[in-house]
N, C-alpha and C positions, 0 to 999 in steps of 0.2 A: 618463723613468721610471728608467732605469738610474742616471742622475746623482743623482736624488733618493734612490734605495735606497743608493747608495755613501756619500752624506752621512749618512744615518741610521746605517749600520753604523760609519762612522768616529766618529761622535759616541758610539755605544755602546761602542766600544772605548776611547775617550779616557775616558769615565766610569768604566768598569771599571778602567782603569789608575790613575786618581786614587783610586778606592776601595781598591784593593789597597795603594797607597802609604800611604794613611791607616791601613790595617789593620796594615801592616808597621811604621809608626812606633811606637816604644816608649820606655819610661824608659831602656833600655840605650844608646839613641843620640841622646836628646833630653835635654839637661842641664836645661832648664827644667822638663820633666815629672818629671825625677828629683828636683829640688828640691822640687816640689809634693808629690810622693809621700811624701818624708820629713817635710817640715814639717807637712803635714796631720795627720800622726800624732804627731810629737814636741812640736810647739808647744802644742797643747792639753794634752798630758800635763804638760809643765812648768808651764804657766800654771795648770792645775787643782791642781797640787801647791802652787804659791805661794799660791793662793786659800785652800786648805784650811789651810795653815800660819798664815796671817794671820787667817783667820776663827776658828780656834781660839784664837788669842792674844787677839782682841777679846772672845770669849765668856769667857775666863779673867779678863780685866781687868774686865768689867762685870757679870758674873753675881753675884747674891747668895749668900751662904753657905748651905750646905744646912741644913735643919732637924735637930734632935737625933733620936736613936732614939726612935720612938714619937710623933714630931711634936709635942713639947712646946716649941717655940720654938727660937731660934737655939743653936747649939752654942757652947761656950766654948773657950779655948785649951787647957784641961785635958783636953778631950775627945779623940776619935780623930784630930785633925789634919786633918780633911776641908776646913777653911777654907784649907788651904794650896794648894788647887787654883784660888784666884782671889786678887785683889789687894784685894778690898774688906774694910775693917775691920768688925768686928761693931758694931751700932748702940749708940753711947754708950761702947763699951769704951775706945777710945783717949782720948776726952775725960775719962772718969772717972779714968783713970790719969794725967792731966795731959800726955798726949802727943797730937799730931795724928795721925790715922789716915793710913796709907800712901796716897799719891796717885800716885806715880810707879812705873812698872814698866819694866824693861828685859829683853829675852829674845833668845835666839839659837837657831836651829834648823838642822840639817843633814839633807839627804835625798839618797839615791841611788836612781835610777830605772833599771830594766832594761826595754828595749824590744825586741820581736821581731816583725817583720812577715813573714808567711808567704804572701802572695799569690803564686801561681805567676807568675813573670816579674817580680815586684817585691819580692823578698825582701831584708830588711835586718835588722840587729841591733846593739845597742850599749847605752850607758848615758848617763845625764845626771846630773851632780851639781848640787846647789843649796844655798847657804848664805845664810840670811836673818837679819838682825838688826833688832830693832825697839825703839822707845822710845814710851811713851804716858803720858798724864796725865789724871787724873779732874778735868775742869773743874767738875763738879757731883757730887753723890752718885749720879746716875743717867746720866751721860754721860762718855765718855772719847774723846780724840782722840790720834792717834799717827801715826808714819810708820816704814816699814820700808824697808830697802835690801837687795837681793839680788844675788847673783852666781851665774850659771849657766854650766856647762861641758857641752857635748854632744859625744859621740864615737861616730859610727855607721859601721859597715862596710856599704856598699851592695853586696850580693852580686850584684845584677842587672846592674851594670856594672863589677864588680871594682874597686870605688872606695871613697871615703870621704866622709863628710859631718860636718864638725866646726863647732862654733859656740861662741861665748863672749860674755857681755855682762852689762850691769848694768840692774837694774830699781829704780825708786823708787816707792813706794806709800803715799800718805797714806790713813788710815782713820779711821773713826768708829764708835763703838757707843753705843747708847741703850737704857736699860731702859724698856720700855713699862709694865710692872707688875712684881709679884713673880715671875711666871713666865716672861714673854716679853721678849725683847730683839731689837733690830734692829741689823744691822751693814751697813756699806757701805764700799767701797773703789774707788779708781781707781789705775791703774798705767801707768807709761811705761817702755819698755825700748828700749835701743840694743844691737842684737846685730850681730856680725860673723861671717860664714860663710866656710869654705874647703871647696872640693869637689875631688875627683879622680876620674877614670875611666880605668882601665887599658884597657878596651874601646876607648874613643875616643882614648886617649893624651893627655888633656887635664887641666889644673888650672884653677881659677877661684876668685875671691873676690868677695864682695858684702856690702853692709851692708843691715840691716833695722831698721825701727822698729816697736815693738809697743804698742798701746794696748789697755787692758783695763779693764773695769768689773764689779762684782759687788755684789749685795745679797742679804741672807739674813735671815730671821726664825727664831729658834730659842727653844725652851722648855726649862725645867728643872722636871721634876715628880719629887717625892721620895715614896717609900713606904718608910719606915724607911731601911734601907741602899741600897735600890734607886733608881737614877736613870733616868728616861726622858726623853730630850732629842729631840722631834720637831723637823725642821728643813725649810724650803723655801728654795730659793735659785735665783738666775738669774745667768748669767755671759755676757758678750759680749766677744770679742776680735778685733782686726784687726791683722794683721802685713803691712806693706808692704815688699816686697823689691825693692831697686834693680836696674836693668838693668846688665849688665856684659858684657865681652868676654873669652872663655876664652883659654887659651894658644895655641889653634890659630886664633885670629882670628874665632871664631864668636860672633856677637852673641846673647846670651840676654835676652829681654824682661823688663821688670819684671812683678811679679805681686803679688796681694794674697791673703792667707789669712784667711778670716773664719770664725768659729764663735760660734753662739749656743746656750747649753746651759741647760736648766731641770732642776732636781733636787729630789727630795722623798724623805724617809726619817727614820731616827731612830737614836740612840745609846742603847744599853742598858748601863749600868754598875752595878757593885755594890761597896760600900765595905768594905774590910778594914782598919781602923785607918787608917794613912796611905797606903794603896795602894788604887787603884780600877782593876781591870781592866774592860775594856769591849769591846763589838762594836758596829760600825755598818754599816748598809746604806743606800745612797743609789741611788735609781732614777733614771736620767738619760735625758733626751730632747733630741736636737739639733734644735732648730727652725730652725736656719740653718747650713749647712755647704757646703763646696766640692763641686763635681761630682767623681764618681770619676774617677781618672787612667787613661789609656789605657796598657795594659801591652803592647800589641801582639798580633797574632794575634787580634784580636776580643775580647780580654779586658781587663777593667777592675778597678780595685782595689775592694775591699769597701766597701759604703756602708751601714753600720748606723747607724740613727738612735736606737736604744735600746740601753741597756747598764746594768750594775749595778756600782757602785763599793763594795767591801766592805772593812772594816778591822778588825783586831784589835790591841788595844793596852792600855796602862796608864798612869794618872796616879799620881804619887807625890809625897810631901812629903819635903823634906830638911832641914827646919828651919823656924823661925818666919817666914822671909821668902823661902825658896827652894823652888821646885817644879819638877817635870820631867815628862817624857812620853816614851814610846817606842812606835812604832806600825809594824805591817806592813800593807800595802795591795795589793789587786788591783783595778785600776781599769777593766779592760775585759772583765769577765764578760759573756758573751752577744754580744760583738762578734767577728765572724768574722775569722780570719787576722791578729789583733793581740793580743799578750800584753804587759801592762804591770804591773810589780810595783815597789813602792817601800817602802824602810825609812827611817824618819826618827826623830830624837831631838831633844828640846827642853829648854832650861833657862830658867827665868824667875825674876827677883829683884824683889822689891817693897820700896820705901822711901818 
C-alpha cells in the first residue's frame, strides 16, 4: 500500500513539474514562439496592405467613369476631372477623336506601417515599409489583367527578449478585374513571396536567420453608386494567406522547428467619397472577421497573446487628378480597431499613369 501511495505521489510531483515548466516557457526564451508572436501580427498586416493597394489599383483600372452632376449621363473631359480616378475612356470619345482609348496603366505605391504589440510579456514595436509597382492592360472593355511586384522591409524591436526581428523580401502578384455591370465589379489576385528573416535575442545571447515563402489569395466584389457628387462603394472581400518558415539552428546551436502561419479573413464595408472638382476625399470602414488563424502564443506565466477574431479597418484619404492621364491617392489607415493589445497604422501614397 505504501509503495502504491509513493508511486501516485511521485507521478503527481512529475506532472506538476512538467506543468510548471510549460507555464514558465515563454517567448523570451523560446525563439520559435517569439517568431510566431511577431509574424502572426506583422505578416497579416503587410499582406493586408498589399491586398488593399492592388485591389484599389484594380478598381481604378476597371471601374466606369462617374455620371455627371444630376445624373445626366457620362461626364466629359471639360467637366470636373472626375474621370481621372480611373483608366477607362468615355464611351466613343476616343474613337470620335480618331484616337484609341487608353488600355494600359502603370502605377506605383509606397506605404509605411507602424506596429505596436502590447501583450504583457510579449511587447514589440517597429515598422514595415512596402513599395509596390504594377502594370495592367484592358483586354476588353470590361476586363483588365495585370501584375504587381512588391518589396517589403520589416524592422521590429522585440522588447520581450531584448532583441530584434527583421525581414525583407519580394512578392509577385498577378491580378484580374471584371466589370459585372455598370455598378459592380469583381477583382481577384494571387501572390507569391520569398522572405528572409533575421532575429536576435540579448536575453538568450543568440542570433538566427531563416527563409520563408508566402502564398496569398484574395477576391472582392465592389460597387460604385453615385448620387450627384457623392460616391458610395460597398465592398465584400475574402483573403487567405499561408507563410511557411524554414527550420534553422541559431548561433547557440539550438534547433528551431519549421512553422506555418495561416490566416483566413473575410471583410465587409463601404467607402464614402465626395468629389470636389479634381479631388475626392473619402472615408472607409471595413468590418473584419478572421475565420481561420493561429492559436494564441504562450507568453509564460499562464498568459497567452491576444486572440481577437473581429476588428475594424478604417481609412481616411483623398483621390486626386494631376492631368488627363495621371492620378494619385494619399491615405491614412488604422487597421486593428477593436483588437486588443495591437495597434497598427499605415500611411500610403499612389501614382497612376494611363496610356
